[in-house]
C-alpha positions as CSV (number, residue, x, y, z in Angstrom):
1,M,0.0,0.0,0.0
2,A,1.4,3.3,-1.0
3,K,1.9,5.7,1.7
4,E,0.2,9.0,1.1
5,T,1.9,12.2,2.2
6,L,-0.5,14.7,3.8
7,K,0.4,18.3,3.3
8,I,-1.0,20.5,6.0
9,R,-1.4,24.1,5.1
10,E,0.3,26.3,7.6
11,R,-2.3,28.3,9.5
12,K,-1.3,31.9,9.9
13,E,-2.5,33.9,12.8
14,F,-5.0,36.6,11.8
15,R,-4.4,40.1,13.0
16,F,-6.3,43.2,12.4
17,P,-4.3,45.8,10.5
18,A,-3.1,48.9,12.4
19,G,-5.0,51.0,9.9
20,Y,-7.1,50.8,6.7
21,G,-5.8,53.8,4.9
22,D,-8.8,55.9,5.7
23,N,-9.0,59.5,6.7
24,R,-12.1,59.6,8.9
25,I,-13.6,59.9,12.4
26,V,-16.7,58.1,13.6
27,I,-18.7,58.9,16.8
28,L,-21.2,56.7,18.7
29,V,-23.5,57.4,21.5
30,R,-22.8,55.6,24.8
31,D,-25.5,57.2,27.1
32,P,-27.2,60.6,27.6
33,W,-23.9,62.2,28.7
34,W,-21.2,60.4,26.8
35,I,-20.2,59.7,23.2
36,F,-17.3,57.7,21.9
37,A,-15.1,58.7,19.0
38,Y,-12.5,56.8,17.0
39,W,-10.5,57.9,14.0
40,E,-7.8,57.3,11.6
41,I,-5.8,60.0,9.9
42,R,-3.4,59.2,7.0
43,K,0.2,60.4,7.5
44,D,0.2,62.2,4.1
45,K,-3.0,64.1,5.1
46,E,-1.5,65.3,8.4
47,E,1.8,66.3,6.7
48,D,0.0,68.3,4.0
49,V,-1.9,70.3,6.7
50,V,1.3,70.9,8.6
51,R,3.0,72.2,5.5
52,R,0.0,74.6,4.9
53,I,0.3,75.9,8.4
54,E,4.0,76.5,8.2
55,S,3.8,78.1,4.7
56,S,1.4,80.6,6.1
57,G,4.0,81.8,8.6
58,D,2.3,80.0,11.5
59,N,3.3,77.0,13.7
60,V,1.6,73.9,14.9
61,T,0.7,73.9,18.6
62,K,-1.5,70.8,19.2
63,S,-3.9,68.3,17.8
64,V,-7.5,68.5,19.2
65,L,-11.0,67.0,19.0
66,R,-13.4,69.9,18.5
67,V,-16.9,68.9,19.7
68,Y,-19.8,70.8,18.3
69,D,-23.4,71.1,19.6
70,V,-25.4,71.1,16.4
71,T,-28.9,70.6,17.8
72,D,-31.5,71.7,15.2
73,V,-28.7,73.1,13.0
74,N,-27.8,72.2,9.4
75,F,-24.1,72.2,10.3
76,N,-21.7,73.7,7.8
77,G,-18.6,73.9,10.0
78,R,-19.3,77.5,11.2
79,N,-22.8,77.6,12.6
80,A,-22.7,75.3,15.6
81,R,-24.5,76.4,18.7
82,S,-21.3,76.0,20.7
83,F,-18.2,73.9,20.8
84,F,-15.3,72.9,23.0
85,D,-11.8,71.4,22.4
86,I,-10.1,68.3,23.8
87,D,-6.3,68.3,23.6
88,L,-4.9,65.0,22.2
89,K,-1.6,63.6,23.4
90,G,0.5,60.8,22.2
91,L,-0.8,58.3,19.6
92,A,-4.5,58.4,20.7
93,N,-6.9,57.2,18.1
94,N,-10.1,56.9,20.2
95,W,-11.7,58.9,23.0
96,Y,-14.7,58.9,25.4
97,I,-16.2,62.4,25.4
98,N,-18.3,63.7,28.2
99,V,-20.7,66.1,26.4
100,G,-22.6,66.7,29.7
101,T,-26.0,67.4,28.2
102,P,-28.7,64.8,27.2
103,D,-31.0,65.2,24.2
104,R,-28.5,67.1,22.0
105,S,-27.0,66.6,18.6
106,W,-23.2,66.4,18.2
107,V,-20.4,66.5,15.5
108,V,-16.7,66.0,16.3
109,D,-13.8,67.3,14.2
110,V,-10.2,66.0,14.6
111,G,-7.8,68.7,13.6
112,I,-4.7,70.9,14.3
113,V,-4.7,74.2,16.2
114,S,-2.0,76.6,15.1
115,Q,0.0,79.1,17.3
116,K,-2.3,81.9,15.9
117,G,-5.3,80.0,17.1
118,N,-6.5,78.9,13.7
119,F,-8.1,75.4,13.4
120,Y,-7.2,73.1,10.5
121,L,-9.6,70.3,9.8
122,L,-8.3,66.7,9.3
123,A,-11.6,64.9,9.4
124,R,-15.2,65.5,10.4
125,S,-17.5,62.9,12.0
126,N,-21.1,61.9,11.5
127,V,-23.9,63.4,13.5
128,V,-25.3,61.7,16.6
129,K,-27.9,62.6,19.1
130,T,-27.7,61.8,22.8
131,P,-30.9,60.4,24.2
132,R,-33.1,62.0,26.9
133,F,-32.6,61.2,30.5
134,G,-35.9,60.2,32.1
135,I,-39.5,60.4,30.8
136,S,-40.2,62.2,27.5
137,D,-41.6,65.7,27.8
138,Q,-43.6,65.3,24.6
139,L,-47.0,64.7,26.0
140,D,-50.2,64.4,23.9
141,A,-53.0,66.0,25.8
142,E,-55.5,63.8,24.0
143,W,-53.6,60.6,24.6
144,M,-55.7,57.9,26.4
145,M,-55.4,54.2,27.1
146,P,-58.0,51.8,28.4
147,E,-57.2,50.4,31.8
148,E,-57.1,46.8,30.5
149,E,-54.4,47.7,28.0
150,Y,-52.4,49.6,30.6
151,W,-52.3,46.6,33.0
152,K,-51.6,44.2,30.2
153,M,-48.6,46.3,29.2
154,F,-47.6,46.7,32.8
155,G,-47.7,42.9,33.2
156,L,-45.6,42.3,30.1
157,S,-43.0,44.7,31.4
158,G,-42.6,42.5,34.5
159,G,-44.0,45.1,36.9
160,F,-41.7,47.4,38.8
161,G,-39.6,44.4,39.8
162,V,-38.4,46.0,43.1
163,G,-38.2,43.5,45.9
164,K,-41.4,41.5,44.9
165,G,-42.5,39.3,42.1
166,S,-44.1,41.1,39.3
167,L,-47.5,39.5,39.9
168,E,-47.5,40.4,43.6
169,V,-46.5,44.0,42.8
170,R,-49.1,44.3,40.1
171,E,-51.9,43.1,42.3
172,M,-50.8,45.4,45.1
173,I,-50.8,48.5,42.9
174,K,-54.1,47.5,41.2
175,K,-55.7,47.1,44.5
176,R,-54.6,50.6,45.6
177,L,-55.8,52.0,42.3
178,E,-59.3,50.4,42.7
179,E,-59.5,51.7,46.3
180,Q,-58.8,55.3,45.0
181,I,-61.4,54.9,42.2
182,S,-64.1,53.6,44.5
183,S,-63.6,56.5,46.8
184,G,-64.0,59.0,44.0
185,G,-60.4,60.1,44.0
186,I,-58.2,60.7,40.9
187,S,-55.0,58.7,41.0
188,S,-51.7,59.6,39.5
189,A,-49.2,56.8,38.8
190,A,-45.7,57.0,40.0
191,S,-42.9,56.8,37.4
192,F,-39.6,55.1,38.3
193,Y,-36.2,56.0,36.9
194,R,-32.7,54.6,37.1
195,K,-30.4,57.5,37.9
196,P,-26.8,57.6,36.8
197,A,-24.1,57.1,39.5
198,E,-22.8,60.6,39.1
199,R,-26.1,62.2,40.0
200,K,-26.2,62.7,43.8
201,F,-29.6,64.2,44.2
202,W,-32.6,64.3,41.9
203,L,-36.3,64.6,41.6
204,V,-38.8,63.9,38.8
205,A,-42.6,64.2,39.0
206,N,-45.3,63.7,36.5
207,C,-49.1,63.3,36.5
208,E,-51.7,61.0,34.9
209,L,-55.4,61.4,35.0
210,I,-57.9,58.5,35.3
211,V,-61.4,59.0,33.9
212,Y,-64.0,56.4,34.7
213,G,-67.8,56.0,34.6
214,Q,-70.7,53.8,33.6
215,T,-73.6,53.8,31.1
216,E,-76.0,51.3,29.5
217,P,-73.9,48.2,28.5
218,D,-75.2,48.3,24.9
219,A,-74.6,52.1,24.5
220,K,-72.0,53.7,22.2
221,L,-69.5,55.8,24.1
222,T,-66.9,58.3,22.8
223,V,-64.3,60.2,24.8
224,Q,-62.7,63.2,23.1
225,G,-64.4,61.9,19.9
226,K,-62.8,58.5,20.0
227,S,-64.8,55.3,20.4
228,V,-64.4,53.5,23.7
229,V,-65.3,49.8,24.3
230,L,-67.5,49.3,27.4
231,R,-67.1,46.4,29.8
232,P,-70.1,43.9,30.0
233,D,-71.6,45.9,32.9
234,G,-71.3,49.2,31.0
235,T,-68.3,50.6,33.0
236,F,-65.2,52.2,31.5
237,S,-62.0,53.7,32.7
238,L,-59.2,55.5,30.8
239,R,-55.8,56.8,31.6
240,F,-54.6,60.2,30.2
241,A,-51.3,62.0,30.2
242,L,-51.7,65.2,32.1
243,P,-49.4,68.0,31.0
244,D,-49.6,71.5,32.3
245,G,-52.5,73.6,31.2
246,K,-56.3,73.1,30.7
247,Q,-57.5,69.8,29.5
248,T,-61.1,69.3,28.2
249,I,-62.4,65.7,28.0
250,P,-65.9,65.5,26.4
251,I,-67.6,62.2,27.1
252,E,-70.8,61.3,25.1
253,A,-73.0,58.2,25.4
254,T,-75.7,57.3,22.8
255,S,-78.3,54.7,23.2
256,K,-78.3,51.6,21.0
257,D,-81.2,52.9,18.9
258,G,-79.7,56.3,18.6
259,V,-82.6,58.1,20.2
260,D,-81.1,59.1,23.6
261,R,-77.9,60.9,24.1
262,R,-76.1,62.1,27.2
263,S,-72.8,64.0,27.5
264,I,-70.5,65.1,30.3
265,T,-67.4,67.2,29.9
266,P,-64.8,67.2,32.7
267,T,-62.3,70.1,32.6
268,V,-59.0,69.6,34.4
269,T,-56.3,72.2,34.9
270,R,-52.8,71.4,35.9
271,K,-50.2,73.9,37.1
272,T,-46.6,72.7,38.0
273,E,-44.5,75.0,40.2
C-alpha cells in the first residue's frame, strides 16, 4: 500500500491591521452624557496640513478634538450652537467624550490648532444625538389608554420588579388604584427611573389622569371623539397623560337605537410649580 503524504497548510494567525488607509472619524452614543469617538488620519494628510500651516507663517501647537453642539442646525462647519476642544496627546486614536447634556446633537472634528489660534480640519464625523434622561416631555393632551391595555402592558414589562415578584406587585398596585377609584379620587401613577451614579440628588414628578364611569352596556361611548369599548356591565376607565394647562375631556353616550344621548365634559387644569 502506497503511503500518502499529507500536506498540511500552515495556519497563519489573523491580525487586524493597524489602519485601513482611511481619513475619517466616527462617533457613537454611549448614554445621555457620553459619546465615543474613534478615528484614523493618514500620514500624508497630516503632513499636508502641517505644510500649509508653516507656509502661512504659522506654527503647529496641538492636535485636538473639536466637539460641536449642532442641535436643530444644518451644520456647515461654522454655525454650531457651541463647541469645546479636547487636547490630544501621544498616539491616541479613540476617546470617550463627556458632552454633559442629554437630548442634543453632536459632531466632532479632529484637527490641528496653530499658534495663531486657527483650526485646520483633518476629518469630520457623522452626526449623533444623545438620548433624553428620564421620561419624555412630549405629552399628547388627548392621549388615552384603556385600563385593561395599561395593566396588560404593565404585566408584560414585569411590573416594577423591586423586591417583589411582578404578579404580587401588580396586584398590590391594582388594589390601591381600585380603592382610590371607589372613593372617587383621581389617581396619579408614579414613574420610576434609574439615575446615573454621578447624579447625587434628583427629583422627577409627572401626572396622569384616570377617567372612569358607567352607562348602559349596549350604548355607544366616545371620549374626546374616540370610540371606547365598554365592559359587560357598562363601566369604563381610561388613563390620560396630564401636561400643564387646561384639558377638556368631552364624554358622550348614545343609546343603541340612537334616540337618547347624554354628555359630560370634565375640565381639568394642571399647574406645576
